[in-house]
Phi, psi and omega in degrees: 000150181279120179235130178298138183295318184215160185294142176276131183287164176298321180300312182293318181300315180292321179293330178286334182271355187303333178270355181270078182208161179278146178245137176282124183293144176285123179240155182228165185268137176294135184286337182271309188249344179085013181277143182287129184222166173287144181294145178069023177229155179291138181288132184281340181276321180239353170079021178261152172217117181047061177071354180254140180272115184264318184247127180276143182245000000 
């Protein structure tokens, strides 16, 4: 079995875990209705993408 030769310090442990966190997604305002949406995606509330109606409601 693999057994560590010496104890890992708190600093090294925390440095390893710095990337294990939640990230806030980048959101942009829809140009038609003002709803927050993902960039380069069709707006779920109005169906527009870059001033063009893609999904009819």
